C-alpha positions, -999 to 999 in steps of 0.1 A, spaced: -93 123 -17 -87 138 17 -51 141 24 -39 114 48 -11 120 72 9 88 76 22 79 110 60 75 115 53 38 120 36 34 86 63 54 69 89 32 86 71 0 74 70 14 39 107 22 41 115 -13 54 95 -29 25 114 -7 -1 82 8 -15 86 34 -43 70 68 -40 42 57 -63 37 26 -42 35 47 -11 8 69 -26 -11 37 -36 -5 22 -2 -19 53 15 -51 49 -5 -52 11 1 -51 15 38 -81 38 35 -100 8 20 -101 21 -16 -105 -3 -45 -81 -3 -74 -107 16 -95 -110 43 -67 -72 45 -64 -69 49 -102 -95 77 -102 -80 94 -72 -44 94 -83 -51 96 -120 -32 63 -127 -43 37 -152 -61 9 -133 -36 -17 -149 -8 4 -133 -25 3 -99 -29 -35 -101 7 -39 -112 19 -17 -82 -3 -36 -57 11 -69 -70 47 -56 -65 38 -44 -30 24 -78 -21 57 -93 -33 79 -68 -14 60 -73 19 52 -110 17 15 -103 20 -8 -126 1 -37 -103 -4 -48 -66 -1 -61 -71 34 -28 -85 47 -10 -57 29 -31 -30 46 -27 -47 80 11 -49 74 14 -13 65 -6 -1 95 14 -23 119 -15 -47 127 2 -77 111 38 -90 112 50 -111 84 68 -144 92 103 -131 83 102 -101 107 
């Protein structure tokens, strides 16, 4: 995986959502459009762990799917409670 530099805005949104360091790494891959299998292979995590983390990230952000989560993290979508 190419190293991605996250903008201050993305880092701030991850902070606001209370994402763990693991979830931040997964989120970085997710906003690049990677599938769970690709994230698993890239970060050397079990695919079940990636799925669990993505589900928790959806819950923390209020997103209902991966696309909404990626849009939220990149600042292209605001959730209702913001």
